[in-house]
MIKOLBA-345409 format. One record per residue: x, y, z of N, C-alpha, C in turn; residue in three letters. Coordinates in steps of 0.001 Angstrom, whole numbers, plus 500000, padded with zeros to 6 digits. Example, Ala and Ser with C-alpha at 12.3 -4.5 7.8 and 13.67 -1.06 7.14 Angstrom:
! residues 2
513190494310507800512300495500507800513200496700507800Ala/512850497750507080513670498940507140512900500030507870Ser/
***
This chain:
! residues 299
871578259214623954871801258349622812873266257995622737Met/873531256751622516874913256316622574875630256567621248Tyr/875355255792620271876062255823619018877554255722619233Phe/878274255721618124879694255456618185880455256718617878Phe/881782256568617909882625257696617535882827258640618693Gly/883414259793618421883772260741619469882557261389620102Pro/882630261587621369881603262309622098882283263307623003Lys/881580264387623315882124265349624259881719264868625647Ile/882486263908626170882082263210627383881944264152628570Tyr/882902265048628738882820265962629873881558266793629763Phe/881346267330628588880185268176628388878913267402628645Lys/878793266196628091877580265403628227877328265052629686Lys/878363264598630388878198264228631781877809265445632618Ala/878428266576632304878163267790633066876713268215632897Tyr/876227268161631653874861268579631404873871267578631958Tyr/874218266286631922873321265303632500873128265583633977Asp/874225265951634646874162266241636072873177267356636351Thr/873170268375635501872301269528635709871067269456634804Phe/870837268273634233869701268042633359869725268972632161Lys/870939269190631612871080270046630444871682269240629327Ile/871166269360628154871722268614627033872018269565625896Tyr/873182269416625360873424270041624076873317268904623090Ile/872096268441622831871841267214622095872369267387620699Asp/872958266741620336873350266787619013872497266595618132Ile/873914264625618682874082263675618027873552264761618191Phe/875111266203615032875810265946614741875624265641614353Phe/874441269459613008875473269536612481875357268897611260Leu/874911268569610460875992268651609577875962267723608434Leu/875322267852607471875532267613606043875843266178605681Asn/874918265265606135875086263884605691874204263553604523Tyr/873724264051603763872718263685602794873198262778601702Gly/872473262715600629872879261848599521874108262420598845Asp/874858261545598145876016261982597395875557262638596099Leu/876295263674595685875923264352594459877051264235593454Phe/876694263996592248877676263850591189877432264921590133Phe/878480265632589776878389266643588718878977266070587446Asn/878116265854586500878554265273585240878583266369584184Leu/879728266569583567879879267609582567879841266990581178Lys/879017267565580330878894267063578959879462268112578002Ile/880439267748577241881023268659576258880309268468574924Lys/879905269559574344879258269495573035880283269089571999Thr/879936268117571217880880267575570245880394267926568843Met/881190268731568170880864269160566815881482268185565823Lys/880844267058565715881327266035564811880165265538563979Lys/880399264538563195879351263934562392878286263358563295Leu/877076263296562768875934262888563560876124261518564179Leu/876666260583563428876807259241563978877823259185565103Tyr/878861260053565042879824260113566137879172260698567393Leu/878327261706567174877618262304568308876705261273568963Phe/875981260535568090875074259515568627875829258469569414Ala/876989258071568874877793257069569565878255257586570924Ala/878714258830570963879179259394572235878035259542573214Ser/876829259867572679875668259996573552875317258672574199Leu/875429257577573418875163256255573962876150255914575068Leu/877414256242574836878437255987575853878155256780577110Val/877783258056576934877483258901578089876301258346578882Phe/875259257916578133874081257380578797874433256164579633Thr/875269255287579070875685254097579800876472254464581040Ser/877413255412580893878234255830582041877367256482583113Cys/876375257305582674875507257976583633874735256956584444Ser/874261255919583790873530254873584493874411254214585529Lys/875671253910585146876595253297586092876843254215587269Asp/877026255538586993877279256495588064876088256579589004Asp/874861256602588429873671256682589268873525255443590124Asn/873813254260589550873749253034590320874737253077591472Asp/875959253605591190876986253721592227876533254667593318Ser/875900255804592909875426256782593883874369256180594780Ser/873379255477594155872316254876594943872862253840595903Asn/873842253057595439874425252023596276875159252630597458Ser/875925253686597208876717254309598268875833255049599267Thr/874790255729598772873940256515599664873063255640600543Ser/872988254351600250872182253446601072872998252776602168Ser/874277253135602299875120252555603342874748253166604691Ile/874308252315605611873852252761606921874355251794607990Leu/874781252282609146875228251385610221874050250646610832Pro/874122249314610844873032248498611363873325247958612773Lys/874594247666613039874970247140614346876288247785614783Lys/876311248254616017877485248942616548877855248305617883Val/879070247775617979879547247123619203880735247891619749Thr/880633248344620981881694249120621613882245248347622804Thr/883562248163622827884236247451623920885185248403624629Thr/885133248412625954885924249339626760887143248634627358Tyr/888066249432627846889317248899628388889085247859629471Ser/888077248082630297887816247157631399887150245868630979Gly/886781245762629700886147244544629216884650244648629008Gly/884019245685629557882589245871629342882318246218627879Asp/881104245956627426880766246261626035879315246693625914Ser/879028247434624873877676247856624530877399247441623097Asp/876172247029622832875761246673621479874505247460621128Val/874498248081619972873333248792619486872896248207618161Gln/871615247952618040871030247511616784870112248616616276Asn/870346249036615036869678250213614501868789249806613335Ile/867557250307613344866569249986612315866226251251611538Val/866049251096610234865749252228609357864512251953608519Tyr/863919253023608040862908252983606995863468253799605844Asn/864044253111604866864813253835603863866043254413604523Gly/866259255726604382867387256392605035866975257109606321Asn/865752256857606762865281257450608012865531256483609164Lys/866194256955610199866432256114611364865127255973612144Ile/864810254757612552863556254476613251863816254227614737Val/864689253268615033865001252961616425866468252564616575Thr/866973252737617784868278252214618199868053251498619519Ser/868400250200619564868140249384620750869434248777621256Thr/869706248921622564870935248340623095870671246932623631Asp/871737246286624095871635244879624495870786244670625738Gln/870539245735626498869722245627627703868250245936627442Asp/867941246317626211866556246591625875866152248050625907Gly/867085248945626176866789250374626134866635250798624671Tyr/865603251573624398865265251924623017865210253437622843Val/865745253904621729865600255294621319864790255289620026Ile/863681256012620019862777256043618872862792257429618234Lys/862830257456616897862910258710616153861634258941615352Tyr/861173260180615352859993260556614569860369261674613613Thr/859940261531612367860223262527611331858960263301610974Tyr/859167264545610575858160265328609873858782265694608540Thr/858341265026607501859015265184606217860413264609606298Gly/861423265428606031862816264988606067863527265414607347Glu/862779265940608314863372266457609547863064265539610727Phe/864079265289611542863860264588612809863248265591613780Ile/862021265351614202861321266312615052861082265809616471Thr/861293264509616693861101263991618049862006262779618282Lys/862609262729619482863393261572619910862878261143621275Val/862444259885621376861913259365622626862823258264623157Glu/863105258295624449863967257300625075863150256449626047Glu/863216255122625856862452254176626666863404253299627477Phe/862980252924628687863808252033629483863594250586629038Asp/864261249659629696864231248259629260862849247613629439Lys/861981248259630227860627247750630412859633248399629449Asp/860167249233628545859307249892627569858639251150628076Gly/859049251634629246858462252839629818859201254070629294Lys/858442255066628856859030256297628340859784257034629437Leu/861020257392629160861859258093630132861878259596629864Asp/862152259970628614862163261391628274861966261571626777Lys/861583262780626422861322263135625030862054264420624694Thr/862661264457623517863268265684623013862594266054621707Thr/862044267271621653861381267772620451862276268809619771Asp/862327268734618442863151269655617659862278270489616738Tyr/862608271785616636861950272645615663863014273220614731Thr/862577273618613538863494274107612511862975275414611936Tyr/863904276239611475863566277502610835864424277642609590Leu/863777277784608456864486277874607177865419276684606956Asn/864955275497607364865716274275607154866862274063608114Gly/866958274879609182868035274752610159867455274578611559Lys/868203273886612409867735273634613764867516274950614504Leu/866330275087615098865979276317615791865944276120617300Asn/865276275048617759865213274757619186865223273250619423Thr/865687272841620590865494271482621090864956271596622510Ser/863903270838622793863252270907624102863177269510624685Val/863798269314625837863803268014626511862850268035627695Glu/861983267010627739861037266893628844861098265496629431Lys/861134265415630754861078264129631430859651263595631386Ser/859527262264631296858200261639631335857687261484632758Ala/858520261793633723858121261712635128857008262737635392Asp/855848262306635825854736263248636035854991264259637142Pro/855986264009637984856302264956639053857359265975638635Thr/857844265876637396858899266789636920858389268228636944Ala/859274269136637310858908270548637425859329271343636193Thr/860469270990635620861048271792634544861206271009633244Tyr/861253271754632163861746271240630892863004272037630550Tyr/863816271527629626865099272161629316865186272414627819Tyr/865448273659627473865428274079626068866761274667625641Glu/867174274357624421868337274988623808867870275747622576Thr/868256277016622494867896277855621356869155278125620525Lys/869013278076619204870153278221618299869991279463617428Phe/871112280136617180871124281278616280872196281052615223Met/871782280958613986872696280692612874873202282015612310His/874523282150612260875150283394611842875560283358610367Asn/875741284552609801876081284660608382877418284015608057Ala/878328283949609032879648283361608775879658281844608931Asp/878488281243609175878402279789609301878525279271610721Gly/878892280131611656878942279711613057877514279679613627Thr/877371278973614732876055278866615373876210279117616868Val/875469280104617376875434280336618813874276279542619422Phe/874438279124620680873330278470621364873268278958622807Tyr/872098278801623408871902279184624802870903278229625439Glu/871180277816626667870315276890627396869345277648628302Asn/868132277124628383867100277693629237866427276577630024Phe/865833276965631148865006276067631932863625276697632049Arg/862578275887631807861220276427631864860337275640632800Gly/859398276329633414858416275681634276857374274987633409Leu/857153273695633637856214272935632828854805273502632942Ile/854382273938634144853017274412634356852744275750633698Leu/853739276643633667853496278005633186854217278327631880Thr/855291277598631585856062277918630391857033279065630582Gly/857088279603631794858022280707632078859445280162632057Val/860331280831631302861700280347631138862715281291631767Glu/863871280731632097864987281516632586866275280929632018Gln/867278281770631866868578281284631407869098280283632425Glu/869630279186631907870032278129632824871104277278632161Tyr/872314277389632660873360276522632149874292277206631184Gly/874500276584630059875593276958629174875154277834628018Ala/876108278596627524876011279253626228877251278832625452Thr/877199278944624143878368278511623392878276278815621916Gly/879310278402621200879391278644619759879997277444619053Lys/879348277022617959879869275987617080880534276649615880Tyr/881716276153615516882388276629614310882585275455613368Thr/882217275640612102882286274570611111883260274922609991Phe/883860273886609416884708274050608247884591272779607407Lys/884343272960606120884212271815605207883189270813605716Asp/882089271326606248880973270503606722881315269684607964Gln/882338270070608671882724269404609916882721270405611074Asn/882332269922612247882464270729613459883935270759613850Leu/884565271931613768885999272017614060886279272641615420Val/885286273348615981885522273945617296884189274163618009Lys/884179273838619284883048274123620151883553274902621348Leu/882969276072621579883319276911622730882126276952623680Glu/882368276680624961881297276585625951881615277493627136Val/880609278250627553880721279061628756879664278577629734Ser/880108278186630939879187277615631917879395278300633257Tyr/878519279264633575878594280004634825880009280509635110Tyr/880606281164634137881920281761634316883083280843634005Gly/882841279577633804883888278630633426883909278467631910Asn/885106278482631344885243278423629893885859277093629464Glu/885299276511628403885777275243627848885808275353626329Tyr/886772274685625722886808274637624262887220273241623814Ser/886705272842622661886986271533622075887335271758620610Tyr/888505271320620211888973271496618830889116270122618200Val/888622269975616966888589268672616302889332268702614977Tyr/890076267621614723890740267424613434890169266163612798Glu/890024266155611459889285265098610774890106264394609700Tyr/889637263188609347890168262512608177889369262983606956Asp/889543262323605820888799262690604617887830261582604203Thr/887578260642605120886713259501604817885272259794605248Lys/884371258833605008882952259002605282882600258701606734Asn/881867259609607362881343259334608689880255258268608588Asn/880180257322609534879184256245609452877743256733609330Pro/877441257892609911876066258396609912875770259325608743Leu/876669259371607802876564260320606695875238260246605964Lys/874688259060605804873495258886604980872199258823605766Asn/872255259059607076871041259065607884870324260394607663Val/869149260335607099868423261537606712868131262435607911Leu/868490263701607802868173264690608821869108264738609998Gly/869994263752610110870855263701611290871862264836611316Tyr/872274265268610125873264266340610042872748267662610596Asn/871449267803610740870885269068611198870855269199612714Leu/871125268121613429870992268157614886872147268861615582Leu/873197269140614883874259270053615302875134269613616464Leu/874583268975617462875287268909618724876146267672618898Glu/876535267048617815877357265852617912878326265850616752Asp/879619265669617058880569265624615959880386264392615089Glu/879544263440615533879143262343614658878333262843613484Asn/877786264040613582877001264601612500877878265278611465Ala/879173265321611681880086265856610684880199264892609520Ser/880666265392608387880732264556607193881910263587607220Val/882949263925607975884125263062608089884279262562609524Asn/885397261882609819885614261259611128886714261981611902Asn/886487262185613181887463262878614019888714262028614210Val/889870262641613990891153261992614255891734262418615600Leu/891461263665615972892046264207617198891088265216617815Lys/890928265111619135890100266054619890890942266645621006Glu/891064267967621014891826268660622047890866269504622874Thr/890772269196624146889871269945625024890689270798625993Ser/890196272009626218890872272968627087889863273570628049Thr/890250273707629301889383274339630290890214275252631171Ser/889530276216631798890228277146632686890724278373631960Gly/891477279195632667892032280422632089893287280808632844Ser/894070281682632221895291282163632853896279281041633123Gly/896764280988634375897746279964634749897094278632635084Ala/895768278602635073895044277384635450894351276755634253Lys/895080276621633177894529276007631972894867274520631961Ile/893867273715631728894042272269631641893716271812630227Ser/894587270979629659894401270501628294894517268981628244Thr/893661268348627487893749266908627280893507266590625807Ser/894058265473625374893967265096623966893438263670623835Thr/892501263508622948891942262202622619892185261942621140Thr/892653260746620803892928260422619411892068259244618957Thr/891882259148617632891065258098617043891784257506615839Tyr/891740256197615721892272255513614545891167254649613954Ser/891248254388612639890143253733611946890629252641610999Tyr/889739251667610791889844250743609674888655251025608770Lys/888879251050607455887828251435606525887493250285605580Tyr/886271250323605041885907249349604022886221249914602633Asp/885805249213601595886134249615600218885476250937599830Ala/884418251319600536883730252585600249884166253716601170Asn/885244253485601923885808254495602817884893254845604001Asn/884112253851604445883360253982605691884093253198606771Tyr/884218253723607981884948253004609030884207251760609497Pro/884937250687609621884389249445610176884870249227611602Thr/885923249938611995886430249849613368887050251176613763Glu/886767251579614975887330252805615536887991252482616868Thr/889199252969617060889865252830618353890093254230618916Val/889455254483620032889585255766620709890566255612621861Lys/891550256515621957892532256514623049892411257835623795Ser/892161257757625096891905258972625856892540258858627244Tyr/892906259994627858893533259954629179892561259485630245Pro/893061258602631122892262258104632240893173258057633455Ser/893088259099634268894013259213635387895419259443634875Gly/896358258573635284897742258701634833898046257787633649Thr/897046257079633153897252256159632037896360256537630858Ser/896432255738629807895616255960628615894656254786628449Val/893375255082628361892356254053628168891976253991626692Ala/891412252865626302890976252719624909889526252253624863Thr/888923252553623745887544252159623483887464251753622020Gln/887075250517621762887044250004620394885609249815619940Thr/885291250381618782883934250299618244883981249606616881Thr/883159248578616728883052247870615448881679248131614852Gln/881655248389613554880434248841612880880105247883611738Ile/878866247424611724878386246567610633877310247338609875Val/877465247400608541876522248151607704875510247215607054Tyr/
***
């Protein structure tokens, strides 16, 4: 799934190579906005109380209208342009606040299925409408428990599963497995890692892959993430797009001892009147130079 904003490109490419996904899309607490309205008891004459009650009722209505208006903000079209001039366009369809499909300019489609308020299935179709792969999600106590990816290729031998363990301190451990489609027998395969959250944002991801160690540290703004109001998306964990705010800086580190490699990716934004980004510029190292990626978002 493409979507906009920061992605853990190294991680995603690495897992794609080995058919492993730490599917996020990203975690994390996009639901409706909540307003806490405090009413002070007024010990005054009855008519003054009635007058204040009328004022409160009017203000509450305005606040509720504002809440409903803000919580319905959803990205409908996302255009990403790369340094070399290539571009991607995604058109996103919703049913209320539930995401239904995301279609790119070449006709590739991602379809979402809900069970209640939870995203339980994601299907990816090629430009000819042929199913490519399916990812199924399960939940335990309202939190992501497993994600299972299966290829639609009838000759496929394995499926790939990620299991999550939610800790009392708010961190989440995960482990990748590979299973035989015919028997269901599984074995550890690929990465293990830990997500660390702060203020409803993914602030650190630690990955261990066959003895190689990687870490990703994220810094955020205080504005609204474009996907904030997509129902259930915050529970998918594996994408910093599922955080409540927007990444300003991503620092990735790999290796150990004297062989540590570090790179930094930065993001700048333009926001609308409701503090949702309408444009994102990503700057990241590319060889000896810095490449950019510009994403424009229409709600």
